[in-house]
PyMOL Python script that loads the backbone (N, CA, C, O; Angstrom):
from pymol import cmd

cmd.read_pdbstr("""\
ATOM      1  N   MET A   1      80.499 -90.078  70.663  1.00  0.00           N
ATOM      2  CA  MET A   1      79.074 -90.233  70.040  1.00  0.00           C
ATOM      3  C   MET A   1      77.651 -91.169  70.762  1.00  0.00           C
ATOM      4  O   MET A   1      77.559 -92.383  70.944  1.00  0.00           O
ATOM      5  N   LYS A   2      76.751 -90.172  71.032  1.00  0.00           N
ATOM      6  CA  LYS A   2      75.681 -90.980  72.542  1.00  0.00           C
ATOM      7  C   LYS A   2      75.524 -91.910  71.814  1.00  0.00           C
ATOM      8  O   LYS A   2      76.100 -92.903  72.259  1.00  0.00           O
ATOM      9  N   LEU A   3      74.850 -92.139  70.589  1.00  0.00           N
ATOM     10  CA  LEU A   3      74.100 -93.331  70.051  1.00  0.00           C
ATOM     11  C   LEU A   3      75.282 -94.699  70.512  1.00  0.00           C
ATOM     12  O   LEU A   3      75.082 -95.889  70.752  1.00  0.00           O
ATOM     13  N   ILE A   4      76.478 -93.897  70.490  1.00  0.00           N
ATOM     14  CA  ILE A   4      77.531 -96.272  70.936  1.00  0.00           C
ATOM     15  C   ILE A   4      76.961 -95.634  71.958  1.00  0.00           C
ATOM     16  O   ILE A   4      75.778 -95.922  72.138  1.00  0.00           O
ATOM     17  N   ARG A   5      77.454 -94.832  72.704  1.00  0.00           N
ATOM     18  CA  ARG A   5      76.853 -95.171  73.884  1.00  0.00           C
ATOM     19  C   ARG A   5      76.348 -95.474  74.983  1.00  0.00           C
ATOM     20  O   ARG A   5      76.604 -95.726  76.160  1.00  0.00           O
ATOM     21  N   ALA A   6      75.025 -95.308  73.750  1.00  0.00           N
ATOM     22  CA  ALA A   6      73.630 -95.781  74.671  1.00  0.00           C
ATOM     23  C   ALA A   6      73.502 -97.037  74.356  1.00  0.00           C
ATOM     24  O   ALA A   6      73.076 -97.726  75.283  1.00  0.00           O
ATOM     25  N   LEU A   7      73.874 -97.981  72.669  1.00  0.00           N
ATOM     26  CA  LEU A   7      74.231 -98.718  72.457  1.00  0.00           C
ATOM     27  C   LEU A   7      75.164 -99.747  73.364  1.00  0.00           C
ATOM     28  O   LEU A   7      75.108-100.971  73.483  1.00  0.00           O
ATOM     29  N   MET A   8      75.700 -99.145  73.723  1.00  0.00           N
ATOM     30  CA  MET A   8      77.485-100.086  74.644  1.00  0.00           C
ATOM     31  C   MET A   8      76.363-101.459  75.776  1.00  0.00           C
ATOM     32  O   MET A   8      76.305-102.687  75.711  1.00  0.00           O
ATOM     33  N   ASP A   9      75.655-100.436  76.693  1.00  0.00           N
ATOM     34  CA  ASP A   9      74.772-101.268  77.559  1.00  0.00           C
ATOM     35  C   ASP A   9      73.611-102.280  76.718  1.00  0.00           C
ATOM     36  O   ASP A   9      72.557-102.658  77.230  1.00  0.00           O
ATOM     37  N   GLU A  10      73.982-102.554  75.578  1.00  0.00           N
ATOM     38  CA  GLU A  10      72.333-103.522  74.846  1.00  0.00           C
ATOM     39  C   GLU A  10      71.181-103.383  75.267  1.00  0.00           C
ATOM     40  O   GLU A  10      70.397-104.240  75.676  1.00  0.00           O
ATOM     41  N   PRO A  11      71.056-102.195  75.160  1.00  0.00           N
ATOM     42  CA  PRO A  11      68.706-101.895  75.667  1.00  0.00           C
ATOM     43  C   PRO A  11      68.499-102.502  74.656  1.00  0.00           C
ATOM     44  O   PRO A  11      68.994-102.333  73.541  1.00  0.00           O
ATOM     45  N   GLU A  12      67.130-103.852  75.297  1.00  0.00           N
ATOM     46  CA  GLU A  12      66.190-104.659  74.476  1.00  0.00           C
ATOM     47  C   GLU A  12      65.438-103.503  73.625  1.00  0.00           C
ATOM     48  O   GLU A  12      64.980-103.645  72.491  1.00  0.00           O
ATOM     49  N   TYR A  13      65.410-102.305  74.431  1.00  0.00           N
ATOM     50  CA  TYR A  13      64.704-101.298  73.344  1.00  0.00           C
ATOM     51  C   TYR A  13      65.678 -99.731  73.261  1.00  0.00           C
ATOM     52  O   TYR A  13      66.264 -99.321  74.263  1.00  0.00           O
ATOM     53  N   LEU A  14      65.708 -99.220  72.351  1.00  0.00           N
ATOM     54  CA  LEU A  14      65.748 -98.170  72.458  1.00  0.00           C
ATOM     55  C   LEU A  14      65.391 -96.878  71.456  1.00  0.00           C
ATOM     56  O   LEU A  14      65.659 -96.891  70.255  1.00  0.00           O
ATOM     57  N   ILE A  15      64.544 -95.416  72.354  1.00  0.00           N
ATOM     58  CA  ILE A  15      64.270 -94.923  71.446  1.00  0.00           C
ATOM     59  C   ILE A  15      65.535 -94.012  71.204  1.00  0.00           C
ATOM     60  O   ILE A  15      66.710 -94.190  71.523  1.00  0.00           O
ATOM     61  N   LEU A  16      64.739 -92.693  70.352  1.00  0.00           N
ATOM     62  CA  LEU A  16      65.915 -92.029  70.076  1.00  0.00           C
ATOM     63  C   LEU A  16      64.771 -90.562  68.952  1.00  0.00           C
ATOM     64  O   LEU A  16      63.819 -90.655  68.177  1.00  0.00           O
ATOM     65  N   ASP A  17      65.299 -89.818  69.299  1.00  0.00           N
ATOM     66  CA  ASP A  17      64.759 -88.513  68.519  1.00  0.00           C
ATOM     67  C   ASP A  17      65.768 -88.094  67.106  1.00  0.00           C
ATOM     68  O   ASP A  17      66.936 -87.769  67.319  1.00  0.00           O
ATOM     69  N   GLU A  18      65.286 -88.125  65.821  1.00  0.00           N
ATOM     70  CA  GLU A  18      65.933 -87.552  65.550  1.00  0.00           C
ATOM     71  C   GLU A  18      67.723 -88.634  65.090  1.00  0.00           C
ATOM     72  O   GLU A  18      68.901 -88.286  65.004  1.00  0.00           O
ATOM     73  N   PRO A  19      67.257 -89.493  64.976  1.00  0.00           N
ATOM     74  CA  PRO A  19      69.098 -89.651  65.165  1.00  0.00           C
ATOM     75  C   PRO A  19      69.774 -89.659  63.864  1.00  0.00           C
ATOM     76  O   PRO A  19      70.763 -90.361  63.652  1.00  0.00           O
ATOM     77  N   PHE A  20      69.240 -88.869  62.979  1.00  0.00           N
ATOM     78  CA  PHE A  20      69.726 -88.799  61.297  1.00  0.00           C
ATOM     79  C   PHE A  20      69.928 -87.297  60.980  1.00  0.00           C
ATOM     80  O   PHE A  20      70.832 -87.081  60.173  1.00  0.00           O
ATOM     81  N   ASP A  21      69.216 -86.135  61.488  1.00  0.00           N
ATOM     82  CA  ASP A  21      68.844 -84.833  61.863  1.00  0.00           C
ATOM     83  C   ASP A  21      70.324 -84.407  61.313  1.00  0.00           C
ATOM     84  O   ASP A  21      70.998 -85.138  62.039  1.00  0.00           O
ATOM     85  N   ALA A  22      71.004 -83.903  60.735  1.00  0.00           N
ATOM     86  CA  ALA A  22      71.870 -82.672  60.442  1.00  0.00           C
ATOM     87  C   ALA A  22      73.276 -83.862  60.082  1.00  0.00           C
ATOM     88  O   ALA A  22      74.409 -83.626  60.501  1.00  0.00           O
ATOM     89  N   LEU A  23      73.043 -84.742  59.503  1.00  0.00           N
ATOM     90  CA  LEU A  23      73.993 -85.855  59.076  1.00  0.00           C
ATOM     91  C   LEU A  23      74.088 -86.033  57.756  1.00  0.00           C
ATOM     92  O   LEU A  23      73.038 -86.376  57.212  1.00  0.00           O
ATOM     93  N   ASP A  24      75.369 -85.857  56.828  1.00  0.00           N
ATOM     94  CA  ASP A  24      75.276 -85.706  55.783  1.00  0.00           C
ATOM     95  C   ASP A  24      74.879 -87.686  55.593  1.00  0.00           C
ATOM     96  O   ASP A  24      74.837 -88.580  56.439  1.00  0.00           O
ATOM     97  N   HIS A  25      74.580 -87.692  53.559  1.00  0.00           N
ATOM     98  CA  HIS A  25      74.476 -89.270  53.563  1.00  0.00           C
ATOM     99  C   HIS A  25      74.960 -90.191  53.373  1.00  0.00           C
ATOM    100  O   HIS A  25      74.464 -91.244  52.973  1.00  0.00           O
ATOM    101  N   LYS A  26      76.438 -89.850  53.733  1.00  0.00           N
ATOM    102  CA  LYS A  26      77.842 -90.630  54.424  1.00  0.00           C
ATOM    103  C   LYS A  26      77.298 -91.429  55.958  1.00  0.00           C
ATOM    104  O   LYS A  26      77.702 -92.517  56.366  1.00  0.00           O
ATOM    105  N   SER A  27      76.933 -91.106  56.197  1.00  0.00           N
ATOM    106  CA  SER A  27      76.719 -90.393  57.841  1.00  0.00           C
ATOM    107  C   SER A  27      75.271 -91.039  57.549  1.00  0.00           C
ATOM    108  O   SER A  27      75.164 -92.243  57.784  1.00  0.00           O
ATOM    109  N   ILE A  28      74.897 -90.808  57.386  1.00  0.00           N
ATOM    110  CA  ILE A  28      72.790 -91.168  58.294  1.00  0.00           C
ATOM    111  C   ILE A  28      73.425 -92.943  56.994  1.00  0.00           C
ATOM    112  O   ILE A  28      72.601 -93.855  57.066  1.00  0.00           O
ATOM    113  N   GLN A  29      74.361 -93.177  56.276  1.00  0.00           N
ATOM    114  CA  GLN A  29      74.819 -94.253  55.537  1.00  0.00           C
ATOM    115  C   GLN A  29      74.928 -95.288  57.446  1.00  0.00           C
ATOM    116  O   GLN A  29      74.227 -96.125  58.015  1.00  0.00           O
ATOM    117  N   ALA A  30      75.906 -94.725  57.686  1.00  0.00           N
ATOM    118  CA  ALA A  30      76.861 -95.366  58.924  1.00  0.00           C
ATOM    119  C   ALA A  30      75.626 -95.811  59.833  1.00  0.00           C
ATOM    120  O   ALA A  30      75.303 -96.992  59.956  1.00  0.00           O
ATOM    121  N   VAL A  31      74.961 -94.740  60.464  1.00  0.00           N
ATOM    122  CA  VAL A  31      73.671 -94.892  61.256  1.00  0.00           C
ATOM    123  C   VAL A  31      73.448 -95.810  61.229  1.00  0.00           C
ATOM    124  O   VAL A  31      73.806 -96.705  61.994  1.00  0.00           O
ATOM    125  N   LYS A  32      72.142 -95.897  59.462  1.00  0.00           N
ATOM    126  CA  LYS A  32      71.556 -96.952  59.544  1.00  0.00           C
ATOM    127  C   LYS A  32      72.148 -98.517  59.687  1.00  0.00           C
ATOM    128  O   LYS A  32      71.471 -99.510  59.953  1.00  0.00           O
ATOM    129  N   GLU A  33      73.404 -98.476  59.472  1.00  0.00           N
ATOM    130  CA  GLU A  33      74.442 -99.900  59.261  1.00  0.00           C
ATOM    131  C   GLU A  33      73.901-100.127  60.873  1.00  0.00           C
ATOM    132  O   GLU A  33      72.976-100.910  61.085  1.00  0.00           O
ATOM    133  N   ILE A  34      74.736 -99.171  62.291  1.00  0.00           N
ATOM    134  CA  ILE A  34      74.771 -99.550  63.778  1.00  0.00           C
ATOM    135  C   ILE A  34      73.339 -99.738  63.617  1.00  0.00           C
ATOM    136  O   ILE A  34      72.928-100.613  64.380  1.00  0.00           O
ATOM    137  N   LEU A  35      72.323 -99.155  62.794  1.00  0.00           N
ATOM    138  CA  LEU A  35      70.860 -99.466  63.655  1.00  0.00           C
ATOM    139  C   LEU A  35      70.629-100.105  63.392  1.00  0.00           C
ATOM    140  O   LEU A  35      69.738-100.549  64.116  1.00  0.00           O
ATOM    141  N   THR A  36      70.897-100.864  62.406  1.00  0.00           N
ATOM    142  CA  THR A  36      70.092-102.831  60.962  1.00  0.00           C
ATOM    143  C   THR A  36      70.755-103.329  62.242  1.00  0.00           C
ATOM    144  O   THR A  36      69.899-103.510  63.108  1.00  0.00           O
ATOM    145  N   ASP A  37      72.460-103.719  62.812  1.00  0.00           N
ATOM    146  CA  ASP A  37      73.051-104.683  63.296  1.00  0.00           C
ATOM    147  C   ASP A  37      72.415-104.340  64.709  1.00  0.00           C
ATOM    148  O   ASP A  37      72.441-105.251  65.537  1.00  0.00           O
ATOM    149  N   TYR A  38      71.947-103.347  65.012  1.00  0.00           N
ATOM    150  CA  TYR A  38      70.873-103.501  66.997  1.00  0.00           C
ATOM    151  C   TYR A  38      69.664-103.957  66.337  1.00  0.00           C
ATOM    152  O   TYR A  38      68.795-104.155  67.186  1.00  0.00           O
ATOM    153  N   MET A  39      69.308-104.175  65.289  1.00  0.00           N
ATOM    154  CA  MET A  39      67.680-104.400  65.436  1.00  0.00           C
ATOM    155  C   MET A  39      67.531-106.251  64.702  1.00  0.00           C
ATOM    156  O   MET A  39      66.467-106.870  64.700  1.00  0.00           O
ATOM    157  N   THR A  40      68.575-106.685  64.271  1.00  0.00           N
ATOM    158  CA  THR A  40      68.692-108.131  64.279  1.00  0.00           C
ATOM    159  C   THR A  40      69.419-109.164  65.340  1.00  0.00           C
ATOM    160  O   THR A  40      70.012-110.230  65.175  1.00  0.00           O
ATOM    161  N   SER A  41      69.027-108.163  66.810  1.00  0.00           N
ATOM    162  CA  SER A  41      69.135-109.054  67.994  1.00  0.00           C
ATOM    163  C   SER A  41      67.975-109.192  68.596  1.00  0.00           C
ATOM    164  O   SER A  41      67.896-109.382  69.809  1.00  0.00           O
ATOM    165  N   GLU A  42      66.303-109.060  67.314  1.00  0.00           N
ATOM    166  CA  GLU A  42      65.799-108.647  68.059  1.00  0.00           C
ATOM    167  C   GLU A  42      64.886-107.942  69.483  1.00  0.00           C
ATOM    168  O   GLU A  42      64.065-108.299  70.327  1.00  0.00           O
ATOM    169  N   ARG A  43      65.552-106.897  69.132  1.00  0.00           N
ATOM    170  CA  ARG A  43      65.692-105.270  70.152  1.00  0.00           C
ATOM    171  C   ARG A  43      64.458-105.009  68.773  1.00  0.00           C
ATOM    172  O   ARG A  43      64.064-105.434  67.686  1.00  0.00           O
ATOM    173  N   THR A  44      64.228-103.746  70.062  1.00  0.00           N
ATOM    174  CA  THR A  44      62.895-102.576  69.273  1.00  0.00           C
ATOM    175  C   THR A  44      63.652-101.120  68.927  1.00  0.00           C
ATOM    176  O   THR A  44      64.573-101.069  69.742  1.00  0.00           O
ATOM    177  N   LEU A  45      63.665-100.719  68.651  1.00  0.00           N
ATOM    178  CA  LEU A  45      63.768 -99.296  68.015  1.00  0.00           C
ATOM    179  C   LEU A  45      62.504 -98.343  68.291  1.00  0.00           C
ATOM    180  O   LEU A  45      61.547 -98.682  68.987  1.00  0.00           O
ATOM    181  N   LEU A  46      62.632 -97.151  67.671  1.00  0.00           N
ATOM    182  CA  LEU A  46      62.102 -96.233  67.807  1.00  0.00           C
ATOM    183  C   LEU A  46      62.531 -95.136  67.581  1.00  0.00           C
ATOM    184  O   LEU A  46      63.221 -94.555  68.418  1.00  0.00           O
ATOM    185  N   PHE A  47      62.299 -94.726  66.686  1.00  0.00           N
ATOM    186  CA  PHE A  47      62.521 -93.095  66.230  1.00  0.00           C
ATOM    187  C   PHE A  47      61.979 -91.579  65.815  1.00  0.00           C
ATOM    188  O   PHE A  47      61.604 -91.585  64.643  1.00  0.00           O
ATOM    189  N   THR A  48      61.862 -90.541  66.328  1.00  0.00           N
ATOM    190  CA  THR A  48      61.759 -89.759  65.871  1.00  0.00           C
ATOM    191  C   THR A  48      62.452 -89.549  64.062  1.00  0.00           C
ATOM    192  O   THR A  48      63.570 -89.897  63.681  1.00  0.00           O
ATOM    193  N   ASN A  49      61.243 -88.814  63.149  1.00  0.00           N
ATOM    194  CA  ASN A  49      62.672 -88.615  61.708  1.00  0.00           C
ATOM    195  C   ASN A  49      60.764 -87.526  61.079  1.00  0.00           C
ATOM    196  O   ASN A  49      59.550 -87.657  61.240  1.00  0.00           O
ATOM    197  N   HIS A  50      62.159 -86.164  60.068  1.00  0.00           N
ATOM    198  CA  HIS A  50      61.380 -85.612  59.448  1.00  0.00           C
ATOM    199  C   HIS A  50      62.491 -85.304  57.739  1.00  0.00           C
ATOM    200  O   HIS A  50      62.804 -84.353  57.024  1.00  0.00           O
ATOM    201  N   ILE A  51      62.774 -87.142  57.819  1.00  0.00           N
ATOM    202  CA  ILE A  51      63.057 -86.735  56.252  1.00  0.00           C
ATOM    203  C   ILE A  51      62.941 -87.773  55.941  1.00  0.00           C
ATOM    204  O   ILE A  51      63.681 -88.605  56.466  1.00  0.00           O
ATOM    205  N   GLU A  52      61.961 -88.197  54.946  1.00  0.00           N
ATOM    206  CA  GLU A  52      60.537 -89.199  54.526  1.00  0.00           C
ATOM    207  C   GLU A  52      61.071 -90.347  53.535  1.00  0.00           C
ATOM    208  O   GLU A  52      60.462 -91.354  53.172  1.00  0.00           O
ATOM    209  N   SER A  53      62.651 -89.843  53.116  1.00  0.00           N
ATOM    210  CA  SER A  53      63.581 -91.132  52.605  1.00  0.00           C
ATOM    211  C   SER A  53      64.096 -91.688  53.364  1.00  0.00           C
ATOM    212  O   SER A  53      65.182 -91.865  52.811  1.00  0.00           O
ATOM    213  N   ILE A  54      64.195 -92.375  54.764  1.00  0.00           N
ATOM    214  CA  ILE A  54      64.693 -92.896  55.736  1.00  0.00           C
ATOM    215  C   ILE A  54      63.297 -93.468  55.912  1.00  0.00           C
ATOM    216  O   ILE A  54      63.430 -94.597  56.384  1.00  0.00           O
ATOM    217  N   ASN A  55      61.695 -93.098  55.689  1.00  0.00           N
ATOM    218  CA  ASN A  55      61.025 -94.436  56.084  1.00  0.00           C
ATOM    219  C   ASN A  55      61.320 -94.536  55.598  1.00  0.00           C
ATOM    220  O   ASN A  55      61.500 -93.414  55.125  1.00  0.00           O
ATOM    221  N   ASP A  56      61.990 -95.618  54.626  1.00  0.00           N
ATOM    222  CA  ASP A  56      61.689 -96.776  54.367  1.00  0.00           C
ATOM    223  C   ASP A  56      62.745 -98.129  55.550  1.00  0.00           C
ATOM    224  O   ASP A  56      62.364 -99.137  56.146  1.00  0.00           O
ATOM    225  N   PHE A  57      63.901 -97.569  55.449  1.00  0.00           N
ATOM    226  CA  PHE A  57      64.178 -97.818  56.607  1.00  0.00           C
ATOM    227  C   PHE A  57      63.204 -98.240  57.808  1.00  0.00           C
ATOM    228  O   PHE A  57      63.819 -98.901  58.645  1.00  0.00           O
ATOM    229  N   ALA A  58      62.063 -98.071  58.074  1.00  0.00           N
ATOM    230  CA  ALA A  58      61.398 -99.200  58.731  1.00  0.00           C
ATOM    231  C   ALA A  58      60.738 -99.710  58.551  1.00  0.00           C
ATOM    232  O   ALA A  58      60.449 -99.910  57.372  1.00  0.00           O
ATOM    233  N   ASP A  59      59.824-100.448  59.847  1.00  0.00           N
ATOM    234  CA  ASP A  59      58.583-100.943  59.075  1.00  0.00           C
ATOM    235  C   ASP A  59      57.423-100.846  59.547  1.00  0.00           C
ATOM    236  O   ASP A  59      56.414-101.508  59.306  1.00  0.00           O
ATOM    237  N   GLU A  60      57.601 -99.978  60.244  1.00  0.00           N
ATOM    238  CA  GLU A  60      55.986 -99.387  60.100  1.00  0.00           C
ATOM    239  C   GLU A  60      56.382 -97.028  60.811  1.00  0.00           C
ATOM    240  O   GLU A  60      57.354 -96.521  61.371  1.00  0.00           O
ATOM    241  N   VAL A  61      55.636 -96.694  60.544  1.00  0.00           N
ATOM    242  CA  VAL A  61      55.353 -95.217  60.176  1.00  0.00           C
ATOM    243  C   VAL A  61      54.283 -95.286  60.241  1.00  0.00           C
ATOM    244  O   VAL A  61      53.491 -95.996  59.622  1.00  0.00           O
ATOM    245  N   TYR A  62      54.117 -94.432  61.127  1.00  0.00           N
ATOM    246  CA  TYR A  62      53.036 -93.649  61.691  1.00  0.00           C
ATOM    247  C   TYR A  62      53.525 -91.381  61.500  1.00  0.00           C
ATOM    248  O   TYR A  62      54.518 -90.658  61.419  1.00  0.00           O
ATOM    249  N   GLU A  63      52.144 -91.276  61.525  1.00  0.00           N
ATOM    250  CA  GLU A  63      52.566 -89.838  60.968  1.00  0.00           C
ATOM    251  C   GLU A  63      51.823 -89.000  62.204  1.00  0.00           C
ATOM    252  O   GLU A  63      50.605 -89.081  62.360  1.00  0.00           O
ATOM    253  N   ILE A  64      52.963 -87.909  63.363  1.00  0.00           N
ATOM    254  CA  ILE A  64      51.748 -86.996  63.579  1.00  0.00           C
ATOM    255  C   ILE A  64      51.181 -85.310  63.189  1.00  0.00           C
ATOM    256  O   ILE A  64      51.748 -84.334  62.697  1.00  0.00           O
ATOM    257  N   ASP A  65      49.576 -85.608  63.764  1.00  0.00           N
ATOM    258  CA  ASP A  65      49.379 -84.023  62.656  1.00  0.00           C
ATOM    259  C   ASP A  65      48.484 -83.636  63.692  1.00  0.00           C
ATOM    260  O   ASP A  65      47.646 -84.354  64.237  1.00  0.00           O
ATOM    261  N   ASP A  66      48.728 -82.473  63.911  1.00  0.00           N
ATOM    262  CA  ASP A  66      47.454 -81.961  64.758  1.00  0.00           C
ATOM    263  C   ASP A  66      46.965 -82.902  66.016  1.00  0.00           C
ATOM    264  O   ASP A  66      45.917 -83.533  66.151  1.00  0.00           O
ATOM    265  N   LEU A  67      48.104 -82.769  66.889  1.00  0.00           N
ATOM    266  CA  LEU A  67      47.857 -84.418  68.113  1.00  0.00           C
ATOM    267  C   LEU A  67      46.983 -85.734  67.815  1.00  0.00           C
ATOM    268  O   LEU A  67      46.072 -86.383  68.327  1.00  0.00           O
ATOM    269  N   SER A  68      47.814 -85.736  66.673  1.00  0.00           N
ATOM    270  CA  SER A  68      47.153 -87.567  66.073  1.00  0.00           C
ATOM    271  C   SER A  68      47.674 -88.152  65.291  1.00  0.00           C
ATOM    272  O   SER A  68      47.864 -88.044  64.080  1.00  0.00           O
ATOM    273  N   LEU A  69      48.047 -89.166  66.444  1.00  0.00           N
ATOM    274  CA  LEU A  69      48.443 -90.475  65.336  1.00  0.00           C
ATOM    275  C   LEU A  69      47.995 -91.306  64.656  1.00  0.00           C
ATOM    276  O   LEU A  69      47.087 -92.061  65.003  1.00  0.00           O
ATOM    277  N   THR A  70      48.936 -91.312  62.834  1.00  0.00           N
ATOM    278  CA  THR A  70      47.868 -92.096  62.487  1.00  0.00           C
ATOM    279  C   THR A  70      49.269 -93.049  61.162  1.00  0.00           C
ATOM    280  O   THR A  70      50.128 -92.408  60.556  1.00  0.00           O
ATOM    281  N   ARG A  71      49.113 -94.404  61.063  1.00  0.00           N
ATOM    282  CA  ARG A  71      50.021 -95.524  60.718  1.00  0.00           C
ATOM    283  C   ARG A  71      49.351 -94.947  59.057  1.00  0.00           C
ATOM    284  O   ARG A  71      48.187 -94.915  58.656  1.00  0.00           O
ATOM    285  N   ILE A  72      50.534 -94.577  58.436  1.00  0.00           N
ATOM    286  CA  ILE A  72      51.403 -94.545  57.544  1.00  0.00           C
ATOM    287  C   ILE A  72      51.514 -96.288  56.802  1.00  0.00           C
ATOM    288  O   ILE A  72      50.904 -96.700  55.816  1.00  0.00           O
ATOM    289  N   ARG A  73      52.173 -96.790  57.388  1.00  0.00           N
ATOM    290  CA  ARG A  73      52.553 -98.234  56.580  1.00  0.00           C
ATOM    291  C   ARG A  73      52.846 -98.885  58.069  1.00  0.00           C
ATOM    292  O   ARG A  73      53.204-100.059  58.170  1.00  0.00           O
TER     293      ARG A  73
END
""", "prot")
cmd.dss("prot")
cmd.show_as("cartoon", "prot")
cmd.util.cbc("prot")
cmd.orient("prot")
């Protein structure tokens, strides 16, 4: 899995494009656990997402609409 490979170098910042796309519920939970462990080490995670239920996982949520970026939470 590319996510695991990206985490092996223990980067300070991690930018992911749709990391939960095409995953079933069990796999989404597994990825959430991996990313939670990553973030507890004072690291920054930025990811794009279109699954609204994932928004609770994020500290801050922004929406892109018509070339405009708006903070939702």
